[in-house]
Backbone as XML, in Angstrom:
<?xml version="1.0"?>
<chain id="A" units="angstrom">
  <residue number="1" name="UNK">
    <atom name="N" x="-1.802" y="22.830" z="-13.809"/>
    <atom name="CA" x="-2.477" y="21.821" z="-12.870"/>
    <atom name="C" x="-2.647" y="22.375" z="-11.422"/>
  </residue>
  <residue number="2" name="UNK">
    <atom name="N" x="-1.494" y="22.858" z="-11.031"/>
    <atom name="CA" x="-1.384" y="23.447" z="-9.721"/>
    <atom name="C" x="-2.335" y="24.600" z="-9.438"/>
  </residue>
  <residue number="3" name="UNK">
    <atom name="N" x="-2.289" y="25.302" z="-10.512"/>
    <atom name="CA" x="-3.251" y="26.672" z="-10.489"/>
    <atom name="C" x="-4.746" y="26.155" z="-10.467"/>
  </residue>
  <residue number="4" name="UNK">
    <atom name="N" x="-5.000" y="25.119" z="-11.112"/>
    <atom name="CA" x="-6.346" y="24.704" z="-11.353"/>
    <atom name="C" x="-6.860" y="23.986" z="-9.941"/>
  </residue>
  <residue number="5" name="UNK">
    <atom name="N" x="-5.836" y="23.371" z="-9.424"/>
    <atom name="CA" x="-6.173" y="22.401" z="-8.013"/>
    <atom name="C" x="-6.343" y="23.714" z="-6.881"/>
  </residue>
  <residue number="6" name="UNK">
    <atom name="N" x="-5.617" y="24.864" z="-7.048"/>
    <atom name="CA" x="-5.836" y="26.071" z="-6.219"/>
    <atom name="C" x="-7.157" y="26.642" z="-6.423"/>
  </residue>
  <residue number="7" name="UNK">
    <atom name="N" x="-7.527" y="26.905" z="-7.567"/>
    <atom name="CA" x="-8.791" y="27.313" z="-7.896"/>
    <atom name="C" x="-9.894" y="26.354" z="-7.185"/>
  </residue>
  <residue number="8" name="UNK">
    <atom name="N" x="-10.052" y="25.064" z="-7.417"/>
    <atom name="CA" x="-10.822" y="24.221" z="-7.063"/>
    <atom name="C" x="-10.821" y="24.322" z="-5.652"/>
  </residue>
  <residue number="9" name="UNK">
    <atom name="N" x="-9.667" y="24.274" z="-4.834"/>
    <atom name="CA" x="-9.802" y="24.273" z="-3.454"/>
    <atom name="C" x="-10.503" y="25.674" z="-2.784"/>
  </residue>
  <residue number="10" name="UNK">
    <atom name="N" x="-10.166" y="26.767" z="-3.590"/>
    <atom name="CA" x="-10.712" y="27.971" z="-3.374"/>
    <atom name="C" x="-12.346" y="28.069" z="-3.243"/>
  </residue>
  <residue number="11" name="UNK">
    <atom name="N" x="-12.825" y="27.388" z="-4.550"/>
    <atom name="CA" x="-14.130" y="27.109" z="-4.568"/>
    <atom name="C" x="-14.729" y="26.088" z="-4.050"/>
  </residue>
  <residue number="12" name="UNK">
    <atom name="N" x="-14.074" y="25.210" z="-3.198"/>
    <atom name="CA" x="-14.649" y="24.135" z="-2.545"/>
    <atom name="C" x="-15.071" y="23.050" z="-3.312"/>
  </residue>
  <residue number="13" name="UNK">
    <atom name="N" x="-14.257" y="22.728" z="-4.504"/>
    <atom name="CA" x="-14.738" y="21.656" z="-5.247"/>
    <atom name="C" x="-13.846" y="20.401" z="-4.772"/>
  </residue>
  <residue number="14" name="UNK">
    <atom name="N" x="-14.432" y="19.803" z="-3.777"/>
    <atom name="CA" x="-13.508" y="18.623" z="-3.216"/>
    <atom name="C" x="-13.723" y="17.476" z="-4.019"/>
  </residue>
  <residue number="15" name="UNK">
    <atom name="N" x="-14.737" y="17.143" z="-4.733"/>
    <atom name="CA" x="-14.870" y="16.011" z="-5.856"/>
    <atom name="C" x="-13.738" y="16.185" z="-6.742"/>
  </residue>
  <residue number="16" name="UNK">
    <atom name="N" x="-13.566" y="17.164" z="-7.345"/>
    <atom name="CA" x="-12.515" y="17.470" z="-8.170"/>
    <atom name="C" x="-11.103" y="17.303" z="-7.819"/>
  </residue>
  <residue number="17" name="UNK">
    <atom name="N" x="-11.029" y="17.563" z="-6.521"/>
    <atom name="CA" x="-9.612" y="17.754" z="-5.968"/>
    <atom name="C" x="-9.504" y="16.088" z="-5.614"/>
  </residue>
  <residue number="18" name="UNK">
    <atom name="N" x="-10.509" y="15.390" z="-5.180"/>
    <atom name="CA" x="-10.171" y="14.143" z="-4.912"/>
    <atom name="C" x="-9.807" y="13.248" z="-6.090"/>
  </residue>
  <residue number="19" name="UNK">
    <atom name="N" x="-10.493" y="13.713" z="-7.254"/>
    <atom name="CA" x="-10.231" y="12.776" z="-8.482"/>
    <atom name="C" x="-8.761" y="13.252" z="-8.941"/>
  </residue>
  <residue number="20" name="UNK">
    <atom name="N" x="-8.430" y="14.413" z="-8.898"/>
    <atom name="CA" x="-6.977" y="14.716" z="-9.346"/>
    <atom name="C" x="-6.030" y="13.922" z="-8.457"/>
  </residue>
  <residue number="21" name="UNK">
    <atom name="N" x="-6.147" y="13.865" z="-7.153"/>
    <atom name="CA" x="-5.433" y="13.088" z="-6.365"/>
    <atom name="C" x="-5.493" y="11.524" z="-6.629"/>
  </residue>
  <residue number="22" name="UNK">
    <atom name="N" x="-6.431" y="10.915" z="-6.912"/>
    <atom name="CA" x="-6.711" y="9.623" z="-7.156"/>
    <atom name="C" x="-5.916" y="9.298" z="-8.614"/>
  </residue>
  <residue number="23" name="UNK">
    <atom name="N" x="-6.025" y="10.416" z="-9.530"/>
    <atom name="CA" x="-5.444" y="10.267" z="-10.897"/>
    <atom name="C" x="-3.918" y="10.177" z="-10.526"/>
  </residue>
  <residue number="24" name="UNK">
    <atom name="N" x="-3.414" y="11.007" z="-9.616"/>
    <atom name="CA" x="-1.896" y="11.164" z="-9.382"/>
    <atom name="C" x="-1.330" y="10.047" z="-8.485"/>
  </residue>
  <residue number="25" name="UNK">
    <atom name="N" x="-2.033" y="9.388" z="-7.883"/>
    <atom name="CA" x="-1.578" y="8.387" z="-6.959"/>
    <atom name="C" x="-1.855" y="6.991" z="-7.475"/>
  </residue>
  <residue number="26" name="UNK">
    <atom name="N" x="-2.851" y="6.865" z="-8.535"/>
    <atom name="CA" x="-3.069" y="5.597" z="-8.858"/>
    <atom name="C" x="-2.065" y="4.654" z="-9.328"/>
  </residue>
  <residue number="27" name="UNK">
    <atom name="N" x="-1.122" y="4.998" z="-10.065"/>
    <atom name="CA" x="0.029" y="4.213" z="-10.493"/>
    <atom name="C" x="0.915" y="3.692" z="-9.363"/>
  </residue>
  <residue number="28" name="UNK">
    <atom name="N" x="1.084" y="4.809" z="-8.430"/>
    <atom name="CA" x="1.909" y="4.295" z="-7.156"/>
    <atom name="C" x="1.142" y="3.373" z="-6.440"/>
  </residue>
  <residue number="29" name="UNK">
    <atom name="N" x="0.010" y="3.380" z="-6.231"/>
    <atom name="CA" x="-0.795" y="2.438" z="-5.220"/>
    <atom name="C" x="-0.772" y="0.944" z="-6.074"/>
  </residue>
  <residue number="30" name="UNK">
    <atom name="N" x="-0.997" y="0.945" z="-7.441"/>
    <atom name="CA" x="-1.070" y="-0.016" z="-8.045"/>
    <atom name="C" x="0.400" y="-0.800" z="-8.312"/>
  </residue>
  <residue number="31" name="UNK">
    <atom name="N" x="1.420" y="-0.204" z="-8.231"/>
    <atom name="CA" x="2.707" y="-0.726" z="-8.270"/>
    <atom name="C" x="3.275" y="-0.810" z="-6.954"/>
  </residue>
  <residue number="32" name="UNK">
    <atom name="N" x="2.431" y="-0.422" z="-5.928"/>
    <atom name="CA" x="2.959" y="-0.701" z="-4.418"/>
    <atom name="C" x="4.224" y="0.008" z="-4.126"/>
  </residue>
  <residue number="33" name="UNK">
    <atom name="N" x="4.364" y="1.358" z="-4.715"/>
    <atom name="CA" x="5.414" y="2.134" z="-4.453"/>
    <atom name="C" x="5.254" y="2.766" z="-2.951"/>
  </residue>
  <residue number="34" name="UNK">
    <atom name="N" x="5.607" y="1.967" z="-1.983"/>
    <atom name="CA" x="5.779" y="2.580" z="-0.562"/>
    <atom name="C" x="6.283" y="3.678" z="-0.302"/>
  </residue>
  <residue number="35" name="UNK">
    <atom name="N" x="7.441" y="3.967" z="-0.969"/>
    <atom name="CA" x="8.058" y="5.235" z="-0.782"/>
    <atom name="C" x="7.600" y="6.555" z="-1.266"/>
  </residue>
  <residue number="36" name="UNK">
    <atom name="N" x="6.416" y="6.487" z="-1.966"/>
    <atom name="CA" x="5.819" y="7.431" z="-2.739"/>
    <atom name="C" x="4.961" y="8.297" z="-1.332"/>
  </residue>
  <residue number="37" name="UNK">
    <atom name="N" x="4.574" y="7.583" z="-0.403"/>
    <atom name="CA" x="3.830" y="8.266" z="0.858"/>
    <atom name="C" x="5.082" y="9.148" z="1.555"/>
  </residue>
  <residue number="38" name="UNK">
    <atom name="N" x="6.107" y="8.717" z="1.534"/>
    <atom name="CA" x="7.169" y="9.489" z="2.178"/>
    <atom name="C" x="7.547" y="10.617" z="1.272"/>
  </residue>
  <residue number="39" name="UNK">
    <atom name="N" x="7.792" y="10.567" z="0.047"/>
    <atom name="CA" x="7.829" y="11.680" z="-1.005"/>
    <atom name="C" x="6.760" y="12.682" z="-0.731"/>
  </residue>
  <residue number="40" name="UNK">
    <atom name="N" x="5.513" y="12.146" z="-0.480"/>
    <atom name="CA" x="4.352" y="13.098" z="-0.581"/>
    <atom name="C" x="4.388" y="14.230" z="0.712"/>
  </residue>
  <residue number="41" name="UNK">
    <atom name="N" x="5.019" y="13.492" z="1.735"/>
    <atom name="CA" x="5.086" y="14.182" z="2.982"/>
    <atom name="C" x="6.182" y="15.166" z="3.021"/>
  </residue>
  <residue number="42" name="UNK">
    <atom name="N" x="7.347" y="14.697" z="2.283"/>
    <atom name="CA" x="8.458" y="15.505" z="2.153"/>
    <atom name="C" x="8.185" y="16.870" z="1.224"/>
  </residue>
  <residue number="43" name="UNK">
    <atom name="N" x="7.497" y="16.730" z="0.384"/>
    <atom name="CA" x="7.109" y="17.647" z="-0.512"/>
    <atom name="C" x="6.072" y="18.635" z="-0.321"/>
  </residue>
  <residue number="44" name="UNK">
    <atom name="N" x="4.915" y="18.029" z="0.474"/>
    <atom name="CA" x="3.891" y="18.922" z="0.766"/>
    <atom name="C" x="3.638" y="19.163" z="2.378"/>
  </residue>
  <residue number="45" name="UNK">
    <atom name="N" x="4.513" y="18.629" z="3.176"/>
    <atom name="CA" x="4.406" y="18.814" z="4.694"/>
    <atom name="C" x="3.445" y="18.323" z="5.253"/>
  </residue>
  <residue number="46" name="UNK">
    <atom name="N" x="2.527" y="17.335" z="4.517"/>
    <atom name="CA" x="1.588" y="16.566" z="5.111"/>
    <atom name="C" x="1.736" y="15.139" z="5.083"/>
  </residue>
  <residue number="47" name="UNK">
    <atom name="N" x="1.184" y="14.499" z="6.103"/>
    <atom name="CA" x="1.475" y="13.144" z="6.147"/>
    <atom name="C" x="0.219" y="12.568" z="5.465"/>
  </residue>
  <residue number="48" name="UNK">
    <atom name="N" x="0.523" y="11.920" z="4.352"/>
    <atom name="CA" x="-0.595" y="11.470" z="3.521"/>
    <atom name="C" x="0.007" y="9.698" z="3.324"/>
  </residue>
  <residue number="49" name="UNK">
    <atom name="N" x="-1.337" y="8.957" z="3.748"/>
    <atom name="CA" x="-0.939" y="7.673" z="3.498"/>
    <atom name="C" x="-2.088" y="6.916" z="2.662"/>
  </residue>
  <residue number="50" name="UNK">
    <atom name="N" x="-1.295" y="7.020" z="1.349"/>
    <atom name="CA" x="-2.128" y="6.428" z="0.261"/>
    <atom name="C" x="-2.348" y="5.001" z="0.392"/>
  </residue>
  <residue number="51" name="UNK">
    <atom name="N" x="-1.509" y="4.399" z="1.363"/>
    <atom name="CA" x="-1.531" y="2.919" z="1.309"/>
    <atom name="C" x="-2.429" y="2.452" z="2.550"/>
  </residue>
  <residue number="52" name="UNK">
    <atom name="N" x="-3.080" y="3.182" z="3.216"/>
    <atom name="CA" x="-3.927" y="2.871" z="4.583"/>
    <atom name="C" x="-4.924" y="1.753" z="4.223"/>
  </residue>
  <residue number="53" name="UNK">
    <atom name="N" x="-5.752" y="1.712" z="3.162"/>
    <atom name="CA" x="-6.384" y="0.394" z="2.913"/>
    <atom name="C" x="-5.623" y="-0.902" z="2.995"/>
  </residue>
  <residue number="54" name="UNK">
    <atom name="N" x="-4.592" y="-0.713" z="1.977"/>
    <atom name="CA" x="-3.641" y="-1.845" z="1.816"/>
    <atom name="C" x="-3.091" y="-2.426" z="3.112"/>
  </residue>
  <residue number="55" name="UNK">
    <atom name="N" x="-2.480" y="-1.497" z="4.049"/>
    <atom name="CA" x="-1.991" y="-1.986" z="5.228"/>
    <atom name="C" x="-3.009" y="-2.521" z="6.238"/>
  </residue>
  <residue number="56" name="UNK">
    <atom name="N" x="-4.348" y="-1.931" z="6.097"/>
    <atom name="CA" x="-5.300" y="-2.472" z="6.935"/>
    <atom name="C" x="-5.807" y="-3.971" z="6.418"/>
  </residue>
  <residue number="57" name="UNK">
    <atom name="N" x="-5.559" y="-4.150" z="5.224"/>
    <atom name="CA" x="-5.874" y="-5.375" z="4.448"/>
    <atom name="C" x="-4.604" y="-6.601" z="5.111"/>
  </residue>
  <residue number="58" name="UNK">
    <atom name="N" x="-3.591" y="-6.053" z="5.002"/>
    <atom name="CA" x="-2.433" y="-6.786" z="5.761"/>
    <atom name="C" x="-2.572" y="-7.131" z="7.118"/>
  </residue>
  <residue number="59" name="UNK">
    <atom name="N" x="-2.881" y="-6.060" z="7.831"/>
    <atom name="CA" x="-3.201" y="-6.201" z="9.307"/>
    <atom name="C" x="-4.250" y="-7.366" z="9.613"/>
  </residue>
  <residue number="60" name="UNK">
    <atom name="N" x="-5.331" y="-7.335" z="8.866"/>
    <atom name="CA" x="-6.445" y="-8.228" z="8.924"/>
    <atom name="C" x="-5.902" y="-9.661" z="8.607"/>
  </residue>
  <residue number="61" name="UNK">
    <atom name="N" x="-4.933" y="-9.971" z="7.505"/>
    <atom name="CA" x="-4.432" y="-11.299" z="7.237"/>
    <atom name="C" x="-3.552" y="-11.727" z="8.452"/>
  </residue>
  <residue number="62" name="UNK">
    <atom name="N" x="-2.739" y="-10.806" z="8.847"/>
    <atom name="CA" x="-1.840" y="-11.163" z="9.906"/>
    <atom name="C" x="-2.694" y="-11.615" z="11.256"/>
  </residue>
  <residue number="63" name="UNK">
    <atom name="N" x="-3.790" y="-10.945" z="11.628"/>
    <atom name="CA" x="-4.488" y="-11.206" z="12.956"/>
    <atom name="C" x="-5.393" y="-12.446" z="12.759"/>
  </residue>
  <residue number="64" name="UNK">
    <atom name="N" x="-5.847" y="-12.638" z="11.549"/>
    <atom name="CA" x="-6.473" y="-14.029" z="11.423"/>
    <atom name="C" x="-5.462" y="-15.199" z="11.232"/>
  </residue>
  <residue number="65" name="UNK">
    <atom name="N" x="-4.055" y="-14.826" z="10.979"/>
    <atom name="CA" x="-3.131" y="-15.950" z="11.121"/>
    <atom name="C" x="-3.195" y="-16.761" z="9.921"/>
  </residue>
  <residue number="66" name="UNK">
    <atom name="N" x="-3.777" y="-16.510" z="8.739"/>
    <atom name="CA" x="-3.496" y="-17.233" z="7.518"/>
    <atom name="C" x="-4.076" y="-16.467" z="6.477"/>
  </residue>
  <residue number="67" name="UNK">
    <atom name="N" x="-3.285" y="-16.985" z="5.269"/>
    <atom name="CA" x="-3.851" y="-16.184" z="3.920"/>
    <atom name="C" x="-4.917" y="-17.113" z="3.468"/>
  </residue>
  <residue number="68" name="UNK">
    <atom name="N" x="-5.921" y="-16.543" z="2.727"/>
    <atom name="CA" x="-6.985" y="-17.374" z="2.164"/>
    <atom name="C" x="-7.403" y="-17.114" z="0.850"/>
  </residue>
  <residue number="69" name="UNK">
    <atom name="N" x="-6.662" y="-16.159" z="0.129"/>
    <atom name="CA" x="-6.818" y="-16.042" z="-1.355"/>
    <atom name="C" x="-5.624" y="-15.765" z="-1.924"/>
  </residue>
  <residue number="70" name="UNK">
    <atom name="N" x="-5.484" y="-15.905" z="-3.243"/>
    <atom name="CA" x="-4.362" y="-15.665" z="-3.960"/>
    <atom name="C" x="-4.082" y="-14.185" z="-4.048"/>
  </residue>
  <residue number="71" name="UNK">
    <atom name="N" x="-5.239" y="-13.301" z="-4.075"/>
    <atom name="CA" x="-4.872" y="-11.882" z="-3.958"/>
    <atom name="C" x="-4.150" y="-11.519" z="-2.495"/>
  </residue>
  <residue number="72" name="UNK">
    <atom name="N" x="-4.376" y="-11.984" z="-1.300"/>
    <atom name="CA" x="-3.900" y="-11.891" z="-0.102"/>
    <atom name="C" x="-2.385" y="-12.373" z="-0.258"/>
  </residue>
  <residue number="73" name="UNK">
    <atom name="N" x="-2.297" y="-13.499" z="-0.937"/>
    <atom name="CA" x="-0.875" y="-13.921" z="-1.023"/>
    <atom name="C" x="0.003" y="-13.112" z="-1.638"/>
  </residue>
  <residue number="74" name="UNK">
    <atom name="N" x="-0.620" y="-12.520" z="-2.788"/>
    <atom name="CA" x="0.159" y="-11.677" z="-3.527"/>
    <atom name="C" x="0.544" y="-10.452" z="-3.076"/>
  </residue>
  <residue number="75" name="UNK">
    <atom name="N" x="-0.451" y="-9.816" z="-2.288"/>
    <atom name="CA" x="-0.250" y="-8.538" z="-1.585"/>
    <atom name="C" x="0.929" y="-8.729" z="-0.215"/>
  </residue>
  <residue number="76" name="UNK">
    <atom name="N" x="0.834" y="-9.765" z="0.407"/>
    <atom name="CA" x="1.869" y="-10.130" z="1.363"/>
    <atom name="C" x="3.208" y="-10.274" z="0.715"/>
  </residue>
  <residue number="77" name="UNK">
    <atom name="N" x="3.197" y="-10.902" z="-0.347"/>
    <atom name="CA" x="4.446" y="-11.156" z="-1.191"/>
    <atom name="C" x="5.082" y="-9.833" z="-1.803"/>
  </residue>
  <residue number="78" name="UNK">
    <atom name="N" x="4.351" y="-9.007" z="-2.066"/>
    <atom name="CA" x="4.743" y="-7.660" z="-2.553"/>
    <atom name="C" x="5.209" y="-6.742" z="-1.310"/>
  </residue>
  <residue number="79" name="UNK">
    <atom name="N" x="4.514" y="-6.816" z="-0.206"/>
    <atom name="CA" x="4.922" y="-6.212" z="0.934"/>
    <atom name="C" x="6.358" y="-6.694" z="1.291"/>
  </residue>
  <residue number="80" name="UNK">
    <atom name="N" x="6.491" y="-7.914" z="1.339"/>
    <atom name="CA" x="7.704" y="-8.493" z="1.944"/>
    <atom name="C" x="8.996" y="-8.205" z="1.006"/>
  </residue>
  <residue number="81" name="UNK">
    <atom name="N" x="8.718" y="-8.470" z="-0.235"/>
    <atom name="CA" x="9.687" y="-8.076" z="-1.388"/>
    <atom name="C" x="10.181" y="-6.470" z="-1.188"/>
  </residue>
  <residue number="82" name="UNK">
    <atom name="N" x="9.172" y="-5.744" z="-0.867"/>
    <atom name="CA" x="9.480" y="-4.105" z="-1.012"/>
    <atom name="C" x="10.060" y="-3.758" z="0.321"/>
  </residue>
  <residue number="83" name="UNK">
    <atom name="N" x="9.693" y="-4.535" z="1.373"/>
    <atom name="CA" x="10.197" y="-4.199" z="2.793"/>
    <atom name="C" x="11.774" y="-4.721" z="2.878"/>
  </residue>
  <residue number="84" name="UNK">
    <atom name="N" x="11.883" y="-5.775" z="2.210"/>
    <atom name="CA" x="13.268" y="-6.423" z="2.276"/>
    <atom name="C" x="14.232" y="-5.431" z="1.412"/>
  </residue>
  <residue number="85" name="UNK">
    <atom name="N" x="13.743" y="-5.026" z="0.047"/>
    <atom name="CA" x="14.622" y="-4.136" z="-0.493"/>
    <atom name="C" x="14.873" y="-2.849" z="0.045"/>
  </residue>
  <residue number="86" name="UNK">
    <atom name="N" x="13.930" y="-2.322" z="0.755"/>
    <atom name="CA" x="14.201" y="-1.149" z="1.715"/>
    <atom name="C" x="14.675" y="-1.109" z="2.859"/>
  </residue>
  <residue number="87" name="UNK">
    <atom name="N" x="15.136" y="-2.527" z="3.281"/>
    <atom name="CA" x="15.488" y="-2.951" z="4.793"/>
    <atom name="C" x="14.714" y="-2.036" z="5.892"/>
  </residue>
  <residue number="88" name="UNK">
    <atom name="N" x="13.371" y="-2.369" z="5.618"/>
    <atom name="CA" x="12.426" y="-1.498" z="6.660"/>
    <atom name="C" x="11.578" y="-2.459" z="7.470"/>
  </residue>
  <residue number="89" name="UNK">
    <atom name="N" x="12.100" y="-3.805" z="7.306"/>
    <atom name="CA" x="11.263" y="-4.638" z="8.137"/>
    <atom name="C" x="11.987" y="-5.750" z="9.049"/>
  </residue>
  <residue number="90" name="UNK">
    <atom name="N" x="11.719" y="-6.065" z="10.350"/>
    <atom name="CA" x="12.701" y="-7.068" z="10.822"/>
    <atom name="C" x="12.611" y="-8.331" z="10.587"/>
  </residue>
  <residue number="91" name="UNK">
    <atom name="N" x="13.659" y="-9.147" z="10.900"/>
    <atom name="CA" x="13.874" y="-10.390" z="10.365"/>
    <atom name="C" x="12.528" y="-11.155" z="11.050"/>
  </residue>
  <residue number="92" name="UNK">
    <atom name="N" x="12.225" y="-10.994" z="12.104"/>
    <atom name="CA" x="11.160" y="-11.650" z="12.851"/>
    <atom name="C" x="9.657" y="-11.351" z="11.943"/>
  </residue>
  <residue number="93" name="UNK">
    <atom name="N" x="9.479" y="-10.340" z="11.433"/>
    <atom name="CA" x="8.252" y="-10.061" z="10.662"/>
    <atom name="C" x="8.488" y="-10.911" z="9.482"/>
  </residue>
  <residue number="94" name="UNK">
    <atom name="N" x="9.590" y="-10.677" z="8.664"/>
    <atom name="CA" x="9.885" y="-11.424" z="7.358"/>
    <atom name="C" x="9.670" y="-12.824" z="7.831"/>
  </residue>
  <residue number="95" name="UNK">
    <atom name="N" x="9.949" y="-13.446" z="8.746"/>
    <atom name="CA" x="9.903" y="-14.937" z="8.775"/>
    <atom name="C" x="8.460" y="-15.322" z="9.199"/>
  </residue>
  <residue number="96" name="UNK">
    <atom name="N" x="7.760" y="-14.255" z="9.757"/>
    <atom name="CA" x="6.184" y="-14.560" z="10.265"/>
    <atom name="C" x="5.312" y="-14.447" z="9.001"/>
  </residue>
  <residue number="97" name="UNK">
    <atom name="N" x="5.646" y="-13.419" z="8.098"/>
    <atom name="CA" x="4.882" y="-13.199" z="6.661"/>
    <atom name="C" x="5.313" y="-14.343" z="5.631"/>
  </residue>
  <residue number="98" name="UNK">
    <atom name="N" x="6.661" y="-14.770" z="5.729"/>
    <atom name="CA" x="7.016" y="-15.943" z="4.977"/>
    <atom name="C" x="6.076" y="-17.113" z="5.501"/>
  </residue>
  <residue number="99" name="UNK">
    <atom name="N" x="6.144" y="-17.507" z="6.691"/>
    <atom name="CA" x="5.440" y="-18.621" z="7.054"/>
    <atom name="C" x="3.806" y="-18.610" z="6.761"/>
  </residue>
  <residue number="100" name="UNK">
    <atom name="N" x="3.277" y="-17.477" z="6.590"/>
    <atom name="CA" x="1.859" y="-17.319" z="6.251"/>
    <atom name="C" x="1.848" y="-17.825" z="4.723"/>
  </residue>
  <residue number="101" name="UNK">
    <atom name="N" x="2.694" y="-17.318" z="3.923"/>
    <atom name="CA" x="2.853" y="-17.753" z="2.425"/>
    <atom name="C" x="3.090" y="-18.890" z="2.152"/>
  </residue>
  <residue number="102" name="UNK">
    <atom name="N" x="4.277" y="-19.662" z="3.150"/>
    <atom name="CA" x="4.406" y="-21.088" z="2.844"/>
    <atom name="C" x="3.218" y="-21.996" z="3.273"/>
  </residue>
  <residue number="103" name="UNK">
    <atom name="N" x="2.527" y="-21.505" z="4.474"/>
    <atom name="CA" x="1.272" y="-22.377" z="4.665"/>
    <atom name="C" x="0.349" y="-22.327" z="3.599"/>
  </residue>
  <residue number="104" name="UNK">
    <atom name="N" x="0.021" y="-21.119" z="3.048"/>
    <atom name="CA" x="-0.878" y="-20.981" z="1.784"/>
    <atom name="C" x="-0.426" y="-21.786" z="0.659"/>
  </residue>
  <residue number="105" name="UNK">
    <atom name="N" x="0.884" y="-21.997" z="0.333"/>
    <atom name="CA" x="1.398" y="-22.405" z="-0.793"/>
    <atom name="C" x="0.958" y="-23.944" z="-0.518"/>
  </residue>
  <residue number="106" name="UNK">
    <atom name="N" x="1.556" y="-24.443" z="0.662"/>
    <atom name="CA" x="0.851" y="-25.759" z="0.985"/>
    <atom name="C" x="-0.392" y="-26.383" z="0.816"/>
  </residue>
  <residue number="107" name="UNK">
    <atom name="N" x="-1.315" y="-25.508" z="1.368"/>
    <atom name="CA" x="-2.795" y="-25.643" z="0.962"/>
    <atom name="C" x="-3.290" y="-25.639" z="-0.426"/>
  </residue>
  <residue number="108" name="UNK">
    <atom name="N" x="-2.882" y="-24.404" z="-0.939"/>
    <atom name="CA" x="-3.468" y="-24.055" z="-2.335"/>
    <atom name="C" x="-2.198" y="-23.768" z="-3.379"/>
  </residue>
  <residue number="109" name="UNK">
    <atom name="N" x="-2.480" y="-24.300" z="-4.474"/>
    <atom name="CA" x="-1.401" y="-24.153" z="-5.512"/>
    <atom name="C" x="-1.461" y="-22.530" z="-5.912"/>
  </residue>
  <residue number="110" name="UNK">
    <atom name="N" x="-0.493" y="-21.777" z="-6.125"/>
    <atom name="CA" x="-0.500" y="-20.662" z="-6.579"/>
    <atom name="C" x="-0.568" y="-20.488" z="-8.210"/>
  </residue>
  <residue number="111" name="UNK">
    <atom name="N" x="-1.609" y="-19.656" z="-8.338"/>
    <atom name="CA" x="-2.078" y="-19.545" z="-9.972"/>
    <atom name="C" x="-1.082" y="-18.566" z="-10.593"/>
  </residue>
</chain>
């Protein structure tokens, strides 16, 4: 696979390389394995943020000050759970995100 990717790189086959990258990262993105970005950086020497779109959505929710959909609720919940287990989030941030989730739960029952 590595040699095939190197060949595609040499021949400028960006579309194929993007597809291989998507295939390799799809499960980690779906499972919200936030440590995978760090792993990629350690192994490749490049800073690759496969969760950029996810964190942009989170920032948007925080800026608007409320959760409006079940999907947003589950994304915030998965972030809080992951960050708590990794001990990478401040107590203040956890309180703010939990407040958003509690406010949403009061307004709309979770399905």
